[in-house]
C-alpha positions in Angstrom: -111.7 79.4 -0.9 -109.4 76.9 0.8 -107.6 79.2 3.2 -108.4 77.0 6.2 -107.0 73.9 4.5 -103.9 75.9 3.7 -103.3 76.7 7.3 -103.8 73.1 8.3 -101.2 71.9 5.7 -98.5 74.4 6.4 -97.0 72.4 9.3 -96.9 69.4 7.0 -95.2 71.3 4.2 -92.7 72.9 6.6 -91.6 69.4 7.6 -91.1 68.0 4.1 -90.6 70.8 1.6 -87.2 71.3 0.2 -87.9 74.6 -1.6 -85.8 76.7 0.7 -82.1 76.6 1.7 -80.9 80.1 1.4 -78.3 82.2 3.2 -79.2 85.0 5.5 -79.8 88.2 3.6 -77.1 90.9 4.1 -78.2 94.5 4.8 -78.9 96.8 1.9 -75.7 98.7 2.4 -73.7 95.7 1.3 -76.0 94.6 -1.5 -74.5 96.1 -4.6 -76.5 93.8 -6.8 -79.7 95.9 -6.7 -80.7 96.2 -10.3 -84.2 97.6 -10.1 -86.2 99.5 -7.5 -89.6 101.1 -7.9 -92.3 101.9 -5.3 -90.6 99.8 -2.7 -90.3 96.8 -5.0 -86.7 95.6 -5.6 -85.0 93.1 -7.8 -81.5 91.9 -6.9 -79.2 90.1 -9.3 -79.0 89.7 -13.1 -80.0 86.7 -15.1 -77.0 84.6 -16.0 -76.4 82.4 -19.0 -79.1 79.8 -18.4 -79.2 77.7 -21.5 -78.6 74.0 -20.9 -75.3 72.7 -22.4 -74.4 69.5 -20.5 -75.3 66.1 -21.9 -78.6 64.8 -20.4 -80.4 61.5 -19.8 -84.0 60.5 -19.8 -85.3 57.1 -18.7 -88.4 55.7 -20.4 -90.3 52.9 -18.7 -89.8 49.6 -20.6 -87.3 51.1 -22.9 -84.3 52.2 -20.8 -82.1 55.3 -20.7 -81.5 57.6 -23.6 -78.8 60.3 -23.8 -79.1 63.6 -25.6 -77.3 66.8 -26.4 -79.5 69.7 -25.3 -77.9 72.0 -27.9 -79.4 69.8 -30.6 -83.0 70.0 -29.3 -85.6 72.4 -30.8 -88.9 73.3 -29.1 -92.3 72.6 -30.6 -93.6 75.4 -28.4 -92.0 78.4 -30.1 -94.9 80.4 -28.7 -93.5 79.8 -25.2 -89.7 79.2 -25.4 -86.9 81.3 -26.8 -84.4 79.6 -29.1 -82.1 77.4 -27.2 -84.7 76.5 -24.5 -87.1 73.6 -24.5 -89.4 71.4 -22.4 -89.5 67.8 -21.2 -91.8 67.0 -24.1 -89.4 68.4 -26.6 -86.9 65.7 -25.6 -89.3 63.0 -26.6 -89.9 64.7 -29.9 -86.1 64.8 -30.4 -85.8 61.1 -29.7 -88.6 60.4 -32.2 -87.0 62.7 -34.9 -83.7 60.8 -34.4 -85.6 57.5 -34.7 -84.7 56.3 -31.2 -88.4 55.9 -30.2 -91.7 55.9 -32.0 -93.9 58.7 -30.8 -97.4 59.7 -32.0 -98.8 62.9 -30.6 -101.0 65.9 -31.4 -101.7 69.4 -30.2 -105.0 70.0 -28.4 -106.0 73.7 -28.5 -108.7 73.1 -25.9 -106.0 72.2 -23.4 -103.1 74.3 -24.9 -100.8 71.3 -24.7 -99.4 68.4 -26.7 -100.8 65.0 -25.9 -99.0 61.7 -26.4 -101.2 59.2 -28.2 -98.7 56.3 -28.4 -95.1 55.7 -27.4 -93.6 52.5 -28.8 -97.0 50.8 -28.8 -98.3 52.0 -25.5 -100.6 54.9 -24.3 -101.1 56.8 -21.1 -97.7 58.4 -20.6 -96.7 61.0 -18.0 -93.4 62.0 -16.3 -91.4 62.2 -13.1 -89.0 65.2 -13.1 -86.8 66.9 -10.6 -84.3 69.7 -10.9 -80.8 69.6 -9.4 -81.1 69.0 -5.6 -84.7 68.0 -5.7 -86.6 64.7 -5.5 -89.3 62.9 -7.4 -92.7 64.5 -6.8 -96.2 64.3 -8.2 -96.8 67.0 -10.7 -99.8 68.0 -12.9 -97.9 70.7 -14.8 -98.0 70.6 -18.6 -95.2 68.5 -20.0 -94.6 70.9 -22.9 -94.4 73.8 -20.5 -91.9 72.3 -18.1 -88.5 73.9 -18.8 -85.4 71.6 -19.0 -82.3 72.6 -17.1 -78.8 71.1 -16.7 -78.5 68.3 -14.1 -82.2 67.5 -14.3 -83.4 64.0 -13.6 -86.2 62.7 -15.9 -88.4 59.6 -16.1 -91.2 58.9 -18.5 -93.7 56.5 -17.0 -97.1 54.9 -17.6 -100.0 56.6 -15.8 -103.6 55.5 -15.3 -106.0 56.8 -17.8 -108.3 58.1 -15.1 -105.6 60.3 -13.5 -104.5 61.7 -16.9 -108.1 62.5 -17.7 -108.5 64.3 -14.4 -105.4 66.4 -15.2 -106.6 67.1 -18.7 -110.0 68.3 -17.3 -108.2 71.0 -15.3 -106.4 72.1 -18.5 -109.7 72.4 -20.3 -111.2 74.4 -17.4 -108.2 76.8 -17.6 -108.6 77.5 -21.3 -112.4 78.0 -21.0 -111.7 80.4 -18.1 -109.1 82.3 -20.3 -111.4 82.4 -23.3 -114.3 83.8 -21.1 -111.9 86.5 -20.0 -111.0 87.5 -23.6 -107.6 85.9 -23.5 -106.6 87.6 -20.2 -105.1 85.6 -17.3 -107.5 86.5 -14.4 -106.8 84.4 -11.3 -109.9 84.0 -9.1 -107.8 83.8 -5.9 -104.3 84.9 -5.1 -103.4 84.1 -1.5 -100.4 85.4 0.4 -99.9 84.0 3.9 -97.1 85.7 5.9 -96.0 85.4 9.5 -98.7 87.8 10.7 -101.4 88.1 8.1 -103.1 86.4 5.2 -103.9 88.5 2.2 -106.6 87.3 -0.3 -106.9 89.1 -3.7 -109.8 88.1 -5.9 -109.9 88.1 -9.7 -106.4 89.4 -10.3 -105.5 90.2 -13.9 -102.0 89.0 -14.1 -99.7 91.0 -16.5 -96.6 89.7 -18.2 -93.4 91.4 -17.0 -90.9 89.4 -19.1 -88.7 88.8 -16.1 -87.2 85.7 -17.8 -86.8 87.0 -21.3 -83.8 84.7 -21.6 -86.0 81.6 -21.6 -89.5 82.8 -22.6 -91.1 84.7 -25.5 -92.4 88.2 -24.8 -95.8 88.2 -23.1 -95.5 84.7 -21.6 -97.0 84.9 -18.1 -95.4 83.0 -15.2 -96.5 82.5 -11.5 -94.1 85.1 -10.3 -96.0 87.7 -12.4 -98.7 87.6 -9.8 -96.3 89.1 -7.3 -95.0 91.7 -9.8 -98.6 92.6 -10.8 -99.7 93.1 -7.2 -96.6 95.1 -6.5 -97.2 97.3 -9.5 -100.7 97.9 -8.3 -99.4 99.0 -4.9 -101.2 96.1 -3.1 -97.9 94.6 -1.8 -94.2 95.3 -1.9 -91.6 92.7 -2.6 -87.9 91.8 -3.1 -86.8 89.3 -5.7 -83.3 87.9 -5.7 -81.4 85.8 -8.4 -79.9 82.6 -7.2 -77.3 80.6 -9.2 -77.4 77.8 -6.6 -79.1 77.0 -3.3 -77.5 74.6 -0.8 -76.9 71.2 -2.5 -78.6 72.4 -5.7 -75.8 73.6 -8.0 -78.2 74.5 -10.9 -81.0 76.8 -9.7 -80.6 79.9 -11.9 -83.9 81.6 -10.9 -85.4 84.5 -9.1 -86.9 83.8 -5.7 -89.4 85.9 -3.8 -87.3 87.0 -0.8 -89.7 89.5 0.8 -93.4 90.3 0.7 -94.3 93.3 2.8 -92.6 92.9 6.2 -91.7 89.3 5.8 -88.0 88.9 4.7 -86.5 85.5 4.1 -83.6 84.4 6.3 -81.7 81.2 6.8 -84.3 78.4 6.3 -87.4 80.6 6.5 -89.1 82.2 3.5 -91.8 82.0 0.9 -92.8 79.0 -1.2 -95.7 78.9 -3.6 -98.0 76.7 -5.7 -100.5 77.3 -8.5 -103.2 75.4 -10.3 -106.6 73.8 -9.7 -107.9 73.2 -6.2 -108.3 69.6 -7.0 -104.6 69.2 -7.1 -103.5 71.5 -4.2 -100.5 70.8 -2.1 -98.8 67.4 -2.8 -101.5 66.2 -5.1 -99.7 67.9 -8.0 -99.4 71.6 -7.6 -96.7 71.9 -5.0 -93.4 71.1 -6.7 -89.9 72.5 -7.3 -90.5 74.5 -10.4 -89.3 78.0 -9.5 -92.2 80.5 -9.9 -90.3 82.6 -12.4 -90.2 79.7 -14.9 -93.7 78.2 -14.2 -95.8 79.3 -17.1 -99.5 79.7 -16.1 -102.5 79.6 -18.4 -105.4 80.5 -16.1 -105.2 78.7 -12.8 -107.9 78.7 -10.1 -105.4 80.0 -7.6 -101.9 81.1 -7.0 -100.6 80.9 -3.4 -97.4 82.1 -1.7 -96.9 81.1 1.9 -94.2 81.4 4.6 -92.5 78.3 6.0 -89.5 77.4 8.1 -87.7 74.1 7.6 
């Protein structure tokens, strides 16, 4: 367990993370947007129309910038995405289908992801991505799981073969772990660090709650399902709140964890999270701006929510 490392890094994260910029939470008496309440667990706000509709751009190293209409893109991951939603990888497939690039790829079941073999005569491709209001950051999240949203900035870049292989190795480990658990997503460690306590839950079987049924197929499990699962089991209580925008980010359109037990977000203080393999904790690839309600998980080594003020 890396709890001590987490404590040491929180000050660093609090200084540089841009995950929180929320307004103070009004009292319950003036919160008419409560849509669900059960056993102390509350959800505020309904999902809006979240499908991307604005023209998008993607820059590919050595090739330049390509534009696309998101309404024309279909997903190759119909097991993950609902119709009208797609990933970063699907944009490349669309450009190949429309003969704007040459793309050779295949699906690897041992990693549960599509792998790029060759793009216009070169191999070893990865991405830089940021949602509206964010910035470029290292990410090891599967490209064909990464949901596209309006106002997103995308770059496809060459990466070293050694780094790609280290990423792929964690994918293989996840699928082995999932298969050993008969297809269940059982997270070895779920860590919640609040203002006064750190809770560690071991071998949590995360259940799908279909919170984002607009975007994902039934049964798809996301990082936020760890919170909903623990709440359902009576091990924590929580509040979730829907945000259309946050600060300078006009397109957010996600649920955020506003409260866990006695810790309630306010102003620039609240919970952020990360999930994945310990080899890529913090800014090595797991800590990024993908909201936890749209971060699909396979079978990560850990999921961690922690409190920061920025």
